[in-house]
C-alpha positions in Angstrom: 53.8 33.6 -5.4 54.1 37.5 -4.9 53.0 38.8 -1.6 50.3 41.0 -3.2 48.6 37.9 -4.7 48.7 36.1 -1.5 47.0 39.0 0.2 44.4 39.3 -2.4 43.5 35.5 -2.3 43.3 35.8 1.5 41.0 38.7 1.2 38.8 36.8 -1.3 38.6 33.8 1.1 37.5 36.1 3.9 34.8 37.6 1.9 33.6 34.3 0.4 30.0 33.7 1.4 30.5 29.9 1.9 32.5 30.7 5.0 29.8 32.9 6.5 27.5 31.8 9.3 25.2 29.0 8.2 21.9 30.0 6.8 18.6 29.6 8.7 17.8 26.7 6.4 21.2 25.0 7.0 20.7 25.5 10.8 17.2 24.0 10.7 18.5 21.0 8.7 21.3 20.6 11.3 18.8 20.8 14.2 16.6 18.2 12.6 19.6 15.9 12.0 20.9 16.3 15.5 17.3 15.6 16.9 17.1 12.4 14.7 20.5 11.2 16.0 19.4 11.9 19.5 16.2 9.9 19.0 18.1 6.9 17.6 20.6 7.2 20.6 17.8 7.2 23.1 16.1 4.4 21.4 19.2 2.2 21.8 18.7 2.4 25.5 15.0 1.6 25.2 13.8 -0.6 28.0 10.9 -3.0 27.9 8.5 -3.9 30.6 8.0 -7.5 31.5 4.7 -8.6 30.1 4.8 -6.0 27.3 3.9 -7.3 23.8 6.3 -6.0 21.1 6.8 -6.6 17.4 10.1 -8.1 16.2 11.7 -9.7 13.2 13.2 -13.3 13.1 16.9 -13.0 12.4 18.2 -16.4 13.2 16.8 -20.0 13.7 18.5 -23.1 15.2 17.4 -26.2 16.8 16.6 -24.7 20.1 15.9 -21.0 19.7 14.7 -18.4 17.3 16.4 -14.9 17.7 14.2 -12.0 17.2 15.3 -8.4 16.7 13.0 -6.2 18.9 14.9 -3.0 18.7 16.9 -3.6 21.9 20.6 -3.6 22.1 20.6 -7.4 22.0 18.3 -9.8 20.3 15.5 -11.7 22.2 15.2 -15.4 22.1 12.1 -17.7 21.9 12.2 -21.4 22.2 11.8 -23.0 18.8 9.1 -25.3 20.2 6.8 -22.2 20.2 6.8 -22.2 16.5 6.2 -25.9 15.8 2.8 -27.3 14.8 1.3 -30.6 15.8 3.5 -32.5 13.5 6.7 -30.9 14.8 7.3 -28.7 11.7 8.7 -25.2 12.3 6.2 -22.7 10.9 8.3 -19.5 10.9 11.0 -18.2 8.5 13.8 -15.7 8.6 12.6 -12.1 8.3 9.1 -13.0 9.4 7.5 -10.4 11.7 6.1 -11.8 15.0 4.4 -10.3 18.0 6.1 -11.6 21.2 5.8 -10.9 24.9 8.8 -9.9 26.9 9.0 -12.5 29.6 12.2 -11.2 31.3 15.6 -9.9 30.5 19.0 -9.8 32.1 20.8 -6.5 31.6 24.1 -7.9 32.8 24.2 -10.7 30.2 22.1 -8.6 27.7 19.7 -11.5 27.4 16.0 -11.1 26.6 13.5 -14.0 26.8 10.5 -13.7 24.7 7.3 -15.7 24.2 5.1 -15.9 21.2 2.5 -18.1 22.9 2.0 -15.7 25.8 1.6 -12.8 23.3 -1.1 -14.8 21.5 -2.8 -15.5 24.7 -2.9 -11.8 25.7 -4.4 -11.0 22.3 -7.0 -13.8 22.8 -8.1 -12.4 26.2 -8.2 -8.9 24.9 -10.6 -10.2 22.2 -12.7 -12.1 24.7 -12.9 -9.0 26.9 -13.9 -6.8 23.9 -16.7 -9.4 23.0 -17.9 -9.3 26.5 -17.9 -5.6 26.8 -20.0 -5.4 23.5 -22.3 -8.1 25.0 -21.4 -10.4 22.2 -21.2 -14.2 21.9 -18.0 -16.0 22.3 -17.7 -19.1 20.1 -15.6 -22.1 20.7 -15.1 -25.8 20.0 -15.9 -28.4 22.5 -12.8 -30.5 23.3 -14.2 -33.0 25.8 -16.7 -33.6 28.5 -15.5 -33.0 32.0 -17.3 -33.2 35.3 -20.0 -30.6 35.4 -19.7 -29.4 31.8 -17.3 -29.2 28.9 -13.8 -28.2 28.2 -14.0 -25.7 25.3 -11.4 -24.0 23.0 -12.1 -20.4 22.6 -8.5 -19.5 21.7 -7.5 -20.6 25.2 -9.0 -23.6 27.0 -12.1 -22.7 29.1 -14.8 -24.4 31.1 -18.4 -24.4 29.9 -20.8 -25.3 32.6 -23.3 -28.1 31.6 -26.1 -25.8 32.6 -25.3 -23.3 29.9 
């Protein structure tokens, strides 16, 4: 290739708009993309508080545990017994969404222990408190007679004095 042609192509490349500084629109998109990646990066280090109720998705079931993806770097585990009904049937499937409470986690082993039952109890107590604050009536089912009153199921087991 003659030297004159090389110089001409070189000059054309230098003046090509595609090599100029990015436009304001491109810079804005780049900023949004970087911000999105930083959010994902920070979320990967997300820490949960023991006692916090979170939503997760069942990703694995075996004889002893259900593994739940809660958005942490490792999955949480729940004893499969928390998903069994009175007959012993497991009443959860893969990809089901569940609300669980973070009981504890071990960062060294990256192990998170969760509880579905405790999350349900927290919700029941929140509902009882809401009913109380609104001066409503809590309804329940009498389970049996005990000394001084009744044992009642109101979502959690409670005592109803005989005088009430």
